[in-house]
Each structure stands twice: as C-alpha cells, then as structure tokens.
N, C-alpha and C positions, 0 to 999 in steps of 0.2 A: 504494500500500500504506500509506504514511504518512498519506495523507488519510483512509483508512478508520479507522485507529486514532484519529486526531484527532476524527473525527465521533463515534465510539463513546464516547470519553471525555466529549465535550460532552453527549451524550444522558444519560449517567449523572449528570453534574453537574446537569443540568436536573431529572432525576428526583429526585435527592436534595434539591434545593432546594424541590421541591413538597411535601415531607413537612413538615406543620405540627407534628405531635406523634406520638410513638411510645411505647408502654408495654407492659410484659410482661403477658401475658394472665392470669397468676396473680392479678393485682390484682382481677380480676372475682370470683374466689373469696373473696379477703379481704373485699372490700366487701360481697358477698352475706352472708357469715358474720356480719360485725359488725352489719350492719343487721338481719339476722334475729334475732339474739340481743337486740339493743337493742329491737326491736319488741315482743317477748314479755315480756322481763323488766323493762323499764322500765314497761310496762303493769301488770305484777304489782305493782311497788312503788307506783305511783300509786294503783291500786285499793285496796291494803291501807291506804294512808295516808288515803284519802278515804271509803271505804265498806266498812270491814273486816267489820262484823257482817252487812251485807247480802250480801256475796259468799260468806261461809262458810255461810250458811243455805241449806238445801234443803227439799224437801217434807216431810221427816220430822224433821230435827233442825237446831239452830243452835248458836251458841257456848254453852258450852264443849265440848259433845260433838263438834262439828265445828269445826276451827280453821285449816284450810288450804284455800284456794279452788281450784276446778277451772279449767281453761283457759277454758271457755265462760263461766263466771261472771265472770272477770276481763275478758275481751275483748268481751263482748257486750251488757252491760246498763247500765253506769253511766258518766256523764260526770264527769270528762274522760278517764278511762282508755280508754273506747271510741274516742273521737276520736283520741287519741294513737296507738292501735294501728292504726286505719284509715289515718292519714297515713303511719306508718312502713311499713306493708305496701305502700302505693302507691309509696313511695320504693324499697322493696326489689324491686319488680317489674321494674325496668329491669335490674339485674344478674342477676335470675333468668332472664329471657328470653335475655339474653346468654350465661349459663351453658349453657342448653339448646342454643343455636345452636353454641357452640364445641365442646361435647361431640359434637354431631352431625358437625361438620366433622372432628374427629380420629378418629371411629369409622366414618365412612361409607366404603364400598368399592363399586366397580362391581358391579352385579348382585346386591347384598346388600339384602334387604328389612328385616332386623332393625333397622338403625340408623334407618330412616325410621319404622318403627312405634314405636320407642323415643322418638324425638323428638316424635311425635304424642301419645304417652302423657304425656310431660313437659309439653307445652303444655296439654292438657286438665286435667291435675292442677293446674297453676298457675292456670288460669282458675277451676277449682272452688274453689281457695283464696279467690279473690275472692268467690265465691258465699256461703260461710259467714262471711266477714269482714264484708261490707257488708250482708248480710241476716241479721238475728238471728232466733232462734227465736221471739221474741215478735212479730216483724213478720210472718214467714211460716214457720211451723214446718216445712212440707213441703219448701220450697226449701232452707232451711237444712240440714235433715237429709240431703236428697239430695246437696247439695254436699259435706257432710262425709263421707258414705259414699263418694262418688266419689273424694274426695281420699285417704281411707284405703285404699280398694280398689286404686287405681292406684299406691300406694306400693310394693306388692310387685313388679309388673312393672317399675317404674322402678328400684328397687334391684337386682333380679336382672338387669335389662338392663344396668345399669352394670357389674356383675360380669362379664357374658358378653361384652360388646363393647368394653370399655375397652382401650386399647393395652396389650399384654401385657408391654411392656418395663419397666414400673414395678411390681415385686413389692411394694414397701412400700405403695403406694396400694391394691393389691388386698387386702393383708393387713388394712389398716385397714377397708376396706369390708366384708370378711367378718365382722370382729368387730362392727362396728356393725349389720350386718344381723341377726346373732344376738342382739345386745342389744335391737334394736328389736322383733323378732317374739317373742323370749322374754319381753319385758315385757308383751305383749298377754295372755298367759295369766293371770298374777296380777292384772293390771288388770281383766280380765273377771270374775275371781272376786270381787273386792271390789265391782265394780259390781253384780253380782247380789246380794251380801250387803246392799248398800244398797237396791237397787231392789225386790227381792222380799221380803227378810226385814227391812228397815228396821233394820239393826244400827247402833247409834250408833258413830260414828267410822270406819265403813267407807268413807264417801265421802272423808274426808280422806286415807286411805291410797290410795284410787283416784286422787285428785288428784295425789299425788306421782308415781305411775307415769305419769299422763297428761303431766305436765310433763317427765318424763324422756324420753318419746317425742319431744317438741319438741327437746330437746337432741340426741338421737341423729339425728333427721331433718336438722337443720341441719348437724351435724358430718359426716354422710355426704356431703352436697354440698360441704362444705369440702375433702374429700379431693381434689377435682378440681384443686386448685392444683398437685399433683404432675404431673397430665396436661398442664396448661396452661403449665408452666414453660418449655417449648420454643417457645411461640407468642408472637408479637408483634403488637399491634394498632397500625395506623398510620392517621392522618388525613392525606389528601393533598388539596392544592389542585388541582382538576382544570383550572382555567383556566391555571395556571402550566404544568402538564404539557402541555396542548394548545398553549400558546404556544411552548413548547420544540419540540414536534413540528413546528409550522408552519415555524419557522426552520430546523430541521434538514433538513426535506424540501423546502426551497424550490426546489431544482432539479428536482424530480420531480412538479411539479404536473400536468403534462399526462398523466403516467401514471396518476395517481390519478383524474383526470377521466375518462380512458378507461375505467378499471375501473368507475367509478361508472355510466357510461352502459351498459356491458355488463351490470352488475347489474340496472339498470332494465329492460333489454330482456328479461332472463330471469326476471322476477319470477314470471310464471305457472308457468313450469317448476319453479322452486324451490319454490313453494307446493305444487304437486302432489307433488313429491318428498318434501317434509317430511311431508305427509299420509300418504304411503305408508310412510315411516319410522315415523311414529307408530303406524299400524295394525300394522306389523311388530313394533314393540316391545311393543305390547299383547298380540299373539298370543304373542310370545316369553315375556312375563311369565306369561300364563295357563298355558302349558305348560312353564314353567321347572321345574327340579328341585325347588326348595323348595316352590313353590305346588302342584305336582303331588303331591309327597309329602304335603303338608299336607292336601289334599283327600282323598287315599286314607286317611290316618291318621284323619281325622275320621269318614269313612264306616265304617272298621273299628271305631272306638270306639263309634259308635252301634249298630252291629250287635252288638257285644259286650254293650252295655247291653240290647238287645232279648233276647239270649240269657238274661241273668240275669233279665230281666222274666218270660220264659216259664217258666224253671226254678222260680222262686220262686212262681209262680202255680199250679203243678201240684198240690202238696200242699194249697194253700189251697182249690182247687176240689174236690179229693177230700174234704176235711174236712167239707164241707157235708153229705154223705150219712151218715156215721156219727154226726154231730151229731144229725140228726133220727131216726136209727134207735136211738140210745142204745146203740150197739155196732157190731160188724162188719157192714158193709153189702154187701160184695162189690165195691164200686167201688174199694176199696183196690188191686185188681189193676192199676189204671191207673198206679200208681207204677212198674211194671216197664217202661213205655215208655222209661225212661231207659237201658235196656240196649241200645238200638238200635245202638250202635257195634259190637256183636257181628257185624253184617253185614259189617264191614270185613275180617273174616277170609276173605271170599270175594273172590278177585282181580277177578272180573268186576264186582262191586259197586264196588270201589275205582276201577276204570277208568271205570265209568259215571258216578260222581259227579265224578271228576277232569276228564272231558271234557265234562260238562254242568253246570258249576258255576253258570252263570247261572240255569238252571231250578231247581236245588236251592236256590240262594240265595232265590229268590222263594217257593218252596214252604215254606221254613223260617219264613217270616213269617206263615204261616197262623194260628198261635196268637194273633196280635194281632187277628185278625178275629173271635174268639170272641164279642166283645161284641155282635155283630149278632144273636145267638141269645138269646131270652129264657128258653127252657127250660133249667134247670140241667144236665140230663143231656146235652143237645146241646152246651152250652158246655164241659162237662168233656171230652167226646170230641174236640172241635176243639182244645182246649188240649193234650190228650194227643198228638194227631197232630203238632201244632206242636213240642212238646218233643222228640218222637222224631226229627223231621226236623232240628231245630236241633242236637241232640246228635250226630246222624250227620254233619251238615255240618261242625260245628266240629272233631270228632275226625278226620274225613277230611282236613281241611286240615292238621292237625298231621302226619298220616301222610305226606301229599304232601311236606311240607317237612322231613321228618326227616333228610334228607341235607344240608340247608342250615341250619347253626346260626344264621346271621344271620336268615333269614326265620322260623325257629321261635321265636327270641327276640322278634321283632316280634309274632308271634301271641300269645305268652305275656304280653308287656307290655300289649298292647291289650286282651286278654281280662280282665286284672286291672284295668286302667283303667276298663273297662266296669262292673265291680263297684263301684268307688269312685264312678263317675258315678251308678249306681243308688242308692247311699247318699245322695248329695247331692240327687237328685231326690226321694227319699222324705222327706228332711228338709224340703224345700220344700212337700211335700204332707202334712205331719203324719203320716208313716210309711206312707201309702198310695202305691202306684205309680200314676200317673194313667193308665197304659195297661194295667193289669191287667184281666182279664175280669170282675172284680167291680165295675168302675167304668163309669160312663157319664156323659153330659152332666149329668144331674140331681144327681149326687153328687160332682161335681168332676173327672170323668174327661176326658181329652184323647185318647181312643182313635183317632179318625180322624186327628188330626194325627200321632200316634205311628206309625200304620200308613203314612201318606203319607211321612213322613220315612224309614221303614224301606225303602220301595220305592225312594226316591231314593238312599239309601245303598247299597242292593243294586246298583243300576245303576252308581253311581259306583265301587263296589268291583270290579265286573266289569271296567269300563274300566281301572281302575288296575292290577288284576292282569294283565290281558291285555297292557297296555303295558309294565309293569315286569318281569314275571316269566315272560313267555311261553316263552322258550327254556329256562329252567331247569325250568319245570313240565313241558315235554314229556319231558325226561329223567327227571324224577321219576315221571311216569306210567309210563314204560317200566320203570323199576326196581321201583316198588312194586307193579305188577300181576303181577310174577313170583311173588308169594307167599312171598318169602324174607325172613326177619327181617334187621334192620339189622346185627346181629352174629351170626355163625354158631354160636358156642359159648356156651351159657348153662346155668347150673345151674338146676334146677327152682325153688329158692327165690328166685332173683334176680328173675324176672319176677313171682312172687307177692308178694315184698316191695315191688316197685315198684307193682304194682296196688293192694295194700293201702294203701300210703302215699298214692297219688293219690286213691283213694276216700275215705280218712279226711280228707285235706286238703280235698276238695270239701265234705264234710259239715261240717267246721269253719268254712269260709268261709260256707256257707249258714246254719248254725245260729247263729253268733256275729257275723258281719260282714256280713250282708246288710241290716242297718239300723243306723244310727249310735247308736240308743238302747238296743240290746239289752244291751250290757255294763252300762250305767248301771242298768238295771232288774234285772239279776242281783244287784247288790250293794246295792240300796236298803234303807234301814231307816226307822224312824219319825222324825217331827219331834221336836225342831228340827234335829237333825243327820241329814238324810236321806241324805247322801252326794251324789255328783254327779247333777245333773238332766240330762235329755236336751238341754235348752236352758239353758246354752250348751255343755255339755261333750260333746255329740255331735260338735261340730266337732273336738275333740281326738282322737276316735276316727278321724275322717277323716285328720287329720294323721298319726296313728300308722300307718295303712294306707299312706299315701303314703311315709312314711319306709321302711317295709318294702319297697315296690316299688323305691325308689332303692337300697336296700341289696342287693336281689336280684341285682344284677350282680356282686357280690363273691362268687364261688363258694367261695373258701377259707373265708370266715366262715360262710356259710349252711349249709355241709355239715360244719362242725366239731362235735365232741362238746360243747365248752363252750356253744356256741350252742343245741344241743338241750337241754342241762340247763337253760339259762335259760328256754327255752320251757316245759319241764315244770314248773319252779318257779312261773313266772308263771301257768300254768293252775291250779295248786293254790291259789295266793293268791286268784285270782279266785273260786274255788268256796268256799273255806273262810273267807275274811275278808270282813266286810261293809264297806259305805261306801267311804271313800277308799282304804284299803289294798287292798281287793279290786279297785277300779277301776284302780289303778296296775298290778296284776298283769294285768288285762285289756288295758290299753294295750300293755304289753310283749308279751303274747301276740299282739295284733293285728299288731305289727311282725314278730314271728317267723313267723306263719302266712303273711303276704303275701310275705315274703322268700323263701319256698320255692317259689312258684308256677312261675317260669321253669325252674328246674332239675328240678322234678318233671315238668313237661310234656316237657322234653327227655328225661328218663329213661324215661317211659312209652312214648315212641315208638320205643324201641330194640328192643322185643320184638314178637312176633307180635300184631297188633292185635286179632284176634278174641277170643282167650282173655284177653288182658291187660285190654282195656276191659270185657269182660263181668264179670270178677272185680272190677275197680275199681268199676263201677257197682252191682254186687250188694252190695259192702261199704258203699257209700254208702247204698243203700236199707235195709240192715239197721240201720245206725246211726241213720238217720232214724226207723225204726219203734221202735228201742230207746229213743231219747230221748223219744218220745211215751209209751211204755209206762211210763216212770217215774212218770207222773201218771195215766195211763189204765188202771192195772193192774186196776181193778175191772171193766173191760169187755172185756178181751182175754185170749186163752188164755195161760197160763203167766205172767201179768202179775205174780204175787206174787214172782217171782225178781228183777224189776227195780224193785219198789216203792220209791220214794223213793231210788233209787240212780243219780242222774245221775253220781256219782263213778265208777261202773263204766263208764259210757259214755265219760266223758272219759279214763279210764285206757286203755281199748281204743283210743280215737282217738289218743292220744299215743304209745302203743306201736307202732301200725301206721305212724304218721308217722315214728317213729324207724327202723323197718325200711326205709321209703322213703328216708330220708336216708342210711342205711348203703349202699344200693345206688347212689343218685345220686352219692355221692362218688367213684365210679369212672368217671363219665361223661366222655367226651372233648368238650371245648369249644374245639377248635382252629378258628380262623377263616381263611378265605381273604381276600385283600386286598379283593375286591369285597364280601364279607360284612362286613368291618370297616367299610367306608364306609356300608353299609346300616344296620348296627347303631348306628353313631354317630348317624346321622340319626334313627332311631326313639327312641334314648335321649334325645336332645335334645328331640324333640317330646313324649315322655312326661313329661319334667320340666316342660315348659311347660304341658302338660295338667294335671299334678298341681298346679302353682302356681295355675292358673286355678280348679280345683275347690276348693282350699283357700280362696282369696279368696271365691268364691261362697258357700261354707259359712259363712264368718264374716259375710257380708252377710245371709244368711238368719237366722243367729242374732240379729244386731242388729235385724232387722225383727221377729222373733218375740218379743223380750223385752217383758214387760208394760210398758205406758206409765202405768198408774194402778192403785192398789189396788182390789180388788173392793168393791162396795157392795151391801147387801141391797136387796130390792125395795121393802119398806115399812118404813123405819126409824121413821117417825112413829108407827106403831102398835106398835113394838117386836115386829114379827112375824117369826117363823121358819117357813117352809114347808118341810117335809121329805118326801122320797120314797124309795121302794125299788123297784128294777127289775132283773129278770134279763134281760140284754141279748144273750145267745146269741152272744157273741164277735164282735159287730159285723157279723154277716151277717143280712140280713133273710130272710123266708120264700121269696124268689125268688133268693137267692144274690147280692144286691147289697150293697155296703158301706153301712152304715146310719147312719154318724156324722152326716150332714147332717140327716136326719129326726129323729134322737135329739136333736140340738141344738135343733131347732125346737120340739119338744114340751116339752122341759125349760124353754126360755125362755118359752113361752106359758103354762105352768103356774106360772111365777114361783117355781120351786123354789130356795130358798136353800141347801139341803143335800140331796144325793141320794146314796144308796148304789147302786153298780152291781155286779152279780154276774155271774160268768162273764166277767170282763174282762181276764184275763191272756192277751194275744195274742202274747207274745214267744217263740213257737216256730215251727218250720218249718211245721206244719200250719195255723197261723193267719196266716202271712205275715210273722212278726216285725213286728207292728204294735203301736200303742199309742193306743187311742182316747181315753184321758184327755188326751193332749196337745191334740188338736183341740178337744175339748169345753171344757177348762179355759181355753184361750186365747180361743176364740170367745165363750164365755159370761162371760169375765173372772171366773174362780173359782179358788180355791186347789184343789190336787189332792193327794191321797195315794193312791199307786198300790197300796198294800197289799203283802203278801208277793209277792216276785218269782218268776220261773220256777225259780230254784234251790231254791225251797221246796216245789215239787211240788203246787201247788193249781191249781184252775181260776180262781182270782183273785177278789178283791173290791177295789173302789176307792171313794173318796169324793171328791165335789166339794163345795166350800163357799164361800159368799159371805163367811163370817166367818173371821177369821184362825185358823189352827191353832196353838194354843199348844204342844201336845205330842201325840204319838200313839205307840201301841205296836202292833206287828204280832204276831198270835197264830196259832199252829198248834194247833187244838183237838184234844182227845183223839180218836183214830181208830184203835182197835186192829185193826179188821177191814176197814172200807170205805175209800172215798176220803177223802183228807185234807181237813179243813175249815179255812177261814181266817177271820180276823176282824181288823178294825181297831178299836181303842179310842182315840178322839181326844178331846181337850179343846179346845173352841172358845171364842173370845172373843165372846160374844153380847151386844152392847150394853154392854160393860164387865163382864159377869158370866160366869164360867166355866161352860160347859155341856158335859157329856160326851155323846158319841155313839158307839154301836157299830154297825158294819156287819158282818154275818156271813153266811156261806154254810155251813149245816150239811149233814150227809151225806144219803144217799138212803134211801128207804123200806125197802130190803132190809136195812138195818143198824140195827135199833132200839137196840141197846146203844150203838153209836157216838153216835147222836143223843141218847140220855139223858145220856151223859157230856159231850157237847158243850154241851147246854143247861145242865147243872149248872155247868160252868165259866163260861159266860156269866152265869148268875145270881150266882155268887160275885163276879165283877168288878163287876156292877151294885150288888150289896148293899153292897160295901165302899166305894163311892164316896160322897163327901159332897156332890157337886155335883148340880144338876138333870140329868136323864138322858133321852136318847131312844134307843130301840133300833130299828134298821132291819134286819130279817134274814129269812133263808130258814130256816124252822124245821121244816117237814114234819110237821105234826100237825093234828088237828082242834081247833077251839076247845072250851074247857071239858073237855079230855081229856088225860090223861097229861102229856107234857112242857110243855103249856101252863101248868100250875100251877107247875111248877118255874121257868119263865120269869117268871111274874108274882108268885107268892107268895114264893118263895125269893129272887127278885131285888128284891122290894119295888117292883114296877112296876105301872102301870095299863094295861090294854088300851085302845087308842084307841076301840074300840067292841065291847063283849062281845056285843052283839046281832047282829053280823055273823057268821052261822054258815056262810058259804059259803067260808071261807078254808081253805087247806091248806098252801101253801108260805110265802107272805109274811105278815109280821106287823109292826105298829108298836105299841110299848108305850112308856110314858113315866113320868116322875116329876118333880115340882118345877116344872112349867110349866103354864100355863093352856091347855088344848086348846080350840080354837074351831071346827075343822072337819076333816072326813075325807071322802075321795073315792077311788073306784076308776076308773081310766081304761084303756080297752082298748088293746091293744098296736099296733093299726093295721097288722098284718102285718109288724112289725119283728122279732118274736120270738114265743115261745109263751106269754109271761107278761105280765100286766097291770102297770100302774103303780099303786102305792098311795101316797097322799099325805095328810099331816096338817098342819094349821095350829096353831101354838103361839105364845103370847105369853110373853115373859120377865117374871118377877115382880120387876121392878127397883124397885117402889115399896114393897116390904116385904121383910124378911129371910127368906130361905128356911130352913125347918125340915126337915132330912132325915128326921126321925122322923114327920112328918105328910105321908104320901104318898098317902093314899086320895083319890080324886077323885069328883065327882058325875057323873052321866050324864043330866042333864036335857036333852032335845032342844028346839031352838027352830027357828022357821021362818027362811028366808033373809032375809025382810024385817025381822026383828028384829035383824039383825047389821049392823055398819057396812060400807059398800061396800068399804073397804080390806081387810077381813078375809074377803071372799068369794072363792070360786074363780072362774076366768074363765068367762063365759057362753058363749064360743064352742064349748065342748065339750058343750053341751047338745044334745039331739036327735041328729041324725046326726053332729054334731061336725065336725072338719076332718081330712082325709087319713086317715080311718079311725079316728081317736082320738075317743072319746066317753065320757061317764060311763055306766057300766053296773053291773049287779047291782042298785044302787038306782035307776039311771037319773038320778041327781042327787047332788050333794054333800049331806052331813049336817053340821048345825051344832049347837053345844052352848053352854050357858050357862057 
C-alpha cells in the first residue's frame, strides 16, 4: 500500500518537473487586443505623418473638404504604412488562431455541431482578413473586395455565435458582447448612409464622416474579441517537455515491461480487426450525424422555408399575370375572375376534403408546385390558368396544414414562422434580381429567369418535407386527422363577430404583407420625392426594410406586446406617417409598420385556426381580394365600375386595412398559447433556426446591397461632340406583348440607341397587380445612369420615370390638373449637361376621353417651360394631332420648338425643345415590347456661346446623313429590318438637321 503511494507521488513529481512554462490563457486575449489595436492605429499615425493629403483624397474630393482617411486608404496604398500594417497583422495572426482554438475548446460539447461550425467561420474570417490585407484593391480589385465582403459577412455569425455558445457562467462577458454587437451593427446603418452620400451624390465631407464610422467598427471588432479574457480566465496553457515525461514513465514502469510488450504484441495481432471496427464506427457516426436531431430539423426547416418562398412566389405572380389582360383591353377583361382562386380554402369546410389532403399530403405537396411550371407555356392565357390552379392548390395546402396543426401550438408556430421567413426570403431574392422573382411565370432563361432550377428545388423540398413530416410528426398528425375531420371547431362556443373579426384581421394582414412587404423597395418608393433630397433609395435602404421585417418576426413570440393596445396604436400611427409624410419621415413610419405587421403573423395564424375553416378562410380571402381590387381602383378609377368612390383614396384602403387588423388583434388577444413540454422543445428549436435564418438573410441582403452600389459615375456616350441623345417611350409596365418581363430587351435597345436621357411612361410597378417591381433599378444600374422614379404609388398615377447619363441637379414631381380623368404625372428635372444646366420634362398626360383634362395639363406644362430660363427638352405623352389644339399650347405658350413639325403621323408622343442645337430625330419600332414606339432626338449643348432664353425659334433645314459627323449619327444597325424587331420606321431612316 505504501509502495503505491510512493510510486504515485514520484509520477506527479516527474510530471511537474516536465512543465517548462505555464501561463493563464487570458494573456492570449490581451496580446491579441494590443497587437490588433497597434496594427491599425499605428498605421493610421504613420500614414497621416507621411502621406496625409494623398490618403484623404478620393475620387470626388480632397483636402480640405475631406480631412480624415478611411481604413483602406491608410492600410492599402502607401509605404511605409502599408508594410507596417502587413507585418503587424502577421504578428497578430498567431494569437488570433489561438483565440479561435481556445474558444472552441471551452464551447465544444459532445454531439453539438454549432461550436464546430463557429470555429470554421472564425478560421475562414481570419484567412479572409489576410486576403484584403496582403492584396490591395489596386493589385486585384476583385480578390480584395471578395475578401473584404467575406470578412464583413462572417462577422455576424461569428459575433452571434459567440453570444449563443459562450459559457453561460460569465454574465459580465455576455453583457459586454451584446453591447458591442449592437454598437457594431448599429454603426453599419449611418456608415452606409454616408457612403452612399459620397459615392452616389458626391457630397463633400461625407467620406470623412464615413471614415470615422469605419474606424469605429475596427475598435468594436477588436474589443468584442477582447471580451474572451473573461472566458479564458479559468484556463491555463502549459508547455511540457515530452522527453522528460517519457523518461519518468520508463523508470516508473520499469517492473512492468513484459506486460507492456505483451499488450503491444496483442495490439499488432488485432490491427485488422481494429481497423474494421473503426471503419464501422465511422460509418455509424456519419449515419448518426445525418439523422441527428439538429441536422434532421435543419433539413426539414430549410425545405419548409423554400416551400414557403414558393408559396409567396405563386401568390405574388397571380395578380401580375391577371394584369396583362386588362392592360391590353384598357378595362375589365373578364380574366379578373381568376383572383377568386385564392378562396380555395373554403373547401376545408368539408370534412372529407380535410381528410383527403391530410392523408395524401405528398401528392398535394407536388400538385401545389404546378404554378412554377407555368413558364413552359408561351400562350399568356394558358400561363394564367396554370398559375391560377397552382395558387388554388398552394392556398389549400398551406391552410390545410394550419388546420391539421391547430391543436398543437408548437407545430402551428413552426408553420407561422417558416411561412413568414419565406416572405422575407422572397424579398431578398427579389433584391438580388432587381425586384423580379426569377421563378415567376413572366421570367424565362432569356430575361434572367431560373425557372427550372426553382421548380427542381421545389420538388426536392417537397420530398424532403414529406420525409421530415412523416418522421417527426406522424403520431401527432394521425390524431389531428381524426379530430379535424369530425367537422367540429376548435372551441365550441363562439360569438358571430369573433370569427368574423379574426377572418377580417387575417385577410387584411395578408393584403398588407402582399401590398407593402412583398418587395424591399416598395416603402422607399411610396415616400420618394425629387432630387436632391429624394429620401431613401431602394439600394441600400431596402436592406433596412428586411431588417425591420426580421425584427418583427423575432418580436412575434412576445404575445403580450403584439396583442397590446399601445402596440396597435403604434402600428396605426406608423401607417399614417408612411402615407402622409414624404422622404425620410415617411420611411421611418414604414419601417415601424413593417415591424408591426410581421409581428402579428404567428398569433393571427393561431387565431384563424380556432374557428370553422370553411367560412373563416372564405371570409378572410374575400376581404383580401376586395382590398387588392380597392387599392388598384384608387388609380384605375377611370376604367372600373364605381371607381370614382375610391379615386385617389389609398387612405380609405389603409384605414379599412388597419381597422380590420385591429379587430383581429382584439380577438387574438384571447387566444390560448399554452405549450406542452414536447411542444416547448419543438418551438425552441424552430425559434433558434428562425433566428439563424433571419441572420443569414440579413447578411445576404447587405452583401447584395454592397454588390449593387454604383462603382463609377455615369458618363454620356459622346462627350467630345457635347451630344445629348434623348428619348421617350411608353413601356407598358415592363411586360412585353407575350407577357414576359421586358427589362433585358429594354436595356439592350436603350444602350444600342446610345440614349443619354430617356423618359419612361407607365413605369410605376409598385402595386400588387404589377408584382411590386421597379424596372428603373435594373435599367439604371445596368446602363450606369442616374434615375428619378417620379411620383410614387401613393400619388395614384401610372408613373413616369427618367434615366440620365448626366447628373440630376434638382427635380420636382408634379401631379397635373385632372378634374375628370386619370391623374397625370410629370417630372421636371434640371441636369448638368457638360457644365450647363438643362431642364427636362417627362410627362404622361390623360386619355383621349378627357379633353378638358388634357388642355389643363398641357397648359400647366407650358407654364413650367415658359418660366424656365434654362435650355429645355420636353419628352411627353400629349395625345393630340400635330398643328392642332393642345399642340400650340405646348409649343407657342411654352416657347418651345417641335423637333420636326413635318412629322404629321404622331398622336401620343412628342419631343419639343429650346436653347439647344437639334441635329437628328428618329422613330424606332417597339419590337413587340409594348404598343408604342421609341422617339429619339439628338441635341448639342450650346456651350460655346451664351444662351439667350428670348431667342428660341429654330430653323428646320434638313440635311443628308453624309453631311453630318459620324459621332452625331444614329446607329446603322436599326436600318432595314433592324435587330430583335427594332427598326427605324415611319420615315424608315433617321432625319438630320443643320
């Protein structure tokens, strides 16, 4: 006995003797923090001392307008600062990798995947730091930017992961981390704002303010990792001399050598068996991982989310495909009846139908994807019918699932969270595709569609969903089918108004989500005003809308708040602000409204399932349909029965929407949200996955914003000739004659015609019937042009917008006098044309049926043109014959010259001008993209002599094309048959003038 104790103490002595050094692990955090701050801020000091004026200069301004440098300017371009920074980052990398390893060690648990993923994120993030540190933007712009984007994107999962998996015993560390996360991501908003002010608007001093925010991010980032010292305080790092340890072991086990040898021989004999066993264990662990709770739940969650995205894709495509037909009929077409397919859940009032769907979900899952296959049909009517059937099945399948799960609060909340996450995913996807959904039936391969991929993923998700549901919920679903097919409501005693309040609330909420939150740019366009203070632009501020929706979904789990009366009041006030206030104040209201609306989704879905499904969902979807029609009638009042009662009254629609939502909140506040223990575990899992999904979507949206920000200012096509080529085109809401999205082909013809300025009419697509789209985003970014959207959807016009290669100094949005007919819109902009201010008007006057409206509108346009002291170009839709009636108001009263008075074939579109030298005029066929041609004129700025506004009459001497300089000619490719159906017509060639 004494011998054993003696041997033990000897072993301990030998082990202690082998320790060369030991140090507390918190010193890793200290060293990393000190080296990190020294790397950045010593570089800042050195750069300012050696190259101050160079590092504060950017593409627009230098000192004194800009006086503080950005991080990239300090670290990337100048010796010796750049070299010092690179050396210090290399030195910091050691503690950095050690910090990641130690955090993994303290957070890792058996059978937990999160710590492993978090560690991988940390490693990739650290390596990407080396990418933008050692490869500057001047050396390889793409690799530098990709590395920087990767680093910023992975910062979110790294920080949130630290919050989620750090040891919970240190509350002080977690408190510091939460504050730093809020500071870090809160700083991104103003930083992005000032970056846009610098990059897009070239505001002096904006980049300096941006640089301060950028440097603060560095401080917060390093400070966040410094908090790890609290976690590492209980760890000790030791360096052990292995030879001493082995020597001690040999002397200690001196008497047991034969035993060790025996064991060694036995191990050699069983090598093959051990290898086989290890392989079997590896395969077992892989299988166990694939079917583990986390991985299995993750697969099912992703499949559910994608199917929810598919649901919103089909729902938002229905009105869009219906709209094609009244658009061409210029009134009610009869196809509007297809909107009623949304009431398909009325069939759930039949017990046998509920039983049929519940017991054959696999079949109905696949059938509900039929709407995605509509793109196979080229005929618009066939496409509409396929979409209608798909929406009917999707609505029936989705609501049937809710009814099945109405006795299981946990699963019902799973359905609600995933359904809303699918809506947010739809917003992110549309942001990536410039407000088009790539799997809509108006898309195909030629215009940017990914329909086949979308359909294939839908089929995969449907099968995965079937497997997941059968594995996870099979027993519960059997009981649900039995209960729900009895035809009894969830609660036996209901007042009549209760189910109606709930139905009205849900239908109104669905309308609100569809009309305002099915695209991240919609709210920004509701509140837009003219330059220079346009208010928030879709890029970058659409990402803020996605953040607001995500916050609403996180808040939705707090039943007490979302059903409270003060929260409802906040929702109503924010809705009023969005409608009545322009620019930023209206947008702030819209963001709060987004949070409010999304926060209601789970409790409304729970509430609507408490009542008999047939009448409840029928009423809800009918209210949704009525509100959809009403919000269209506010602008289409001239073409629909009883339209005069809703003329220009979106406020009526919003009031009804919020009133019915209030009724739904009143009833939902009495809902029972008690959970069983199993349901609590399920809901914790789905809430965690939802937060991860939201974080991922937010990060992706910011990446999309970064990619889409303009990289360089627009430039005109022929600056040497001081040429401005202007055009006017009625684009029929971005749908071509065969019901395909037309942005790609519009872009091609605008580029090939070398149009420096173009007015686009019928361009306001931010309504349900147009898919909540914005064609100006794609055209402006792809053509590298400035864009003025014109009056937004809250102004009740069909829209007019302007694209310009020249900077827009200022612009005003006009609603022209329209006492009887449809409301007419106009943009009056002042452009910087080769250093000279030139005014441009883009307008869309009323229809032929309202002559007094058109006279008043033309008179107002003439007044604006007459009062201007600048050279002027008018690009508009006038609806009059040349040399007749309103034509003289436009030209004589406005002191304007017709581009070609001998062109007597015009009726709608006109180009008139003053104070510029007109050199050419052409009419180009629409090529099947719309029903209206393009008219284009070429003008030269009179920069060589002072413009006299009182001398405005022009000569009309025609010359041949050979007499004009090649740079002033229209492209030859549109002669004869032209390209893609676009060719010169009426004259069959351009006209040129002296």
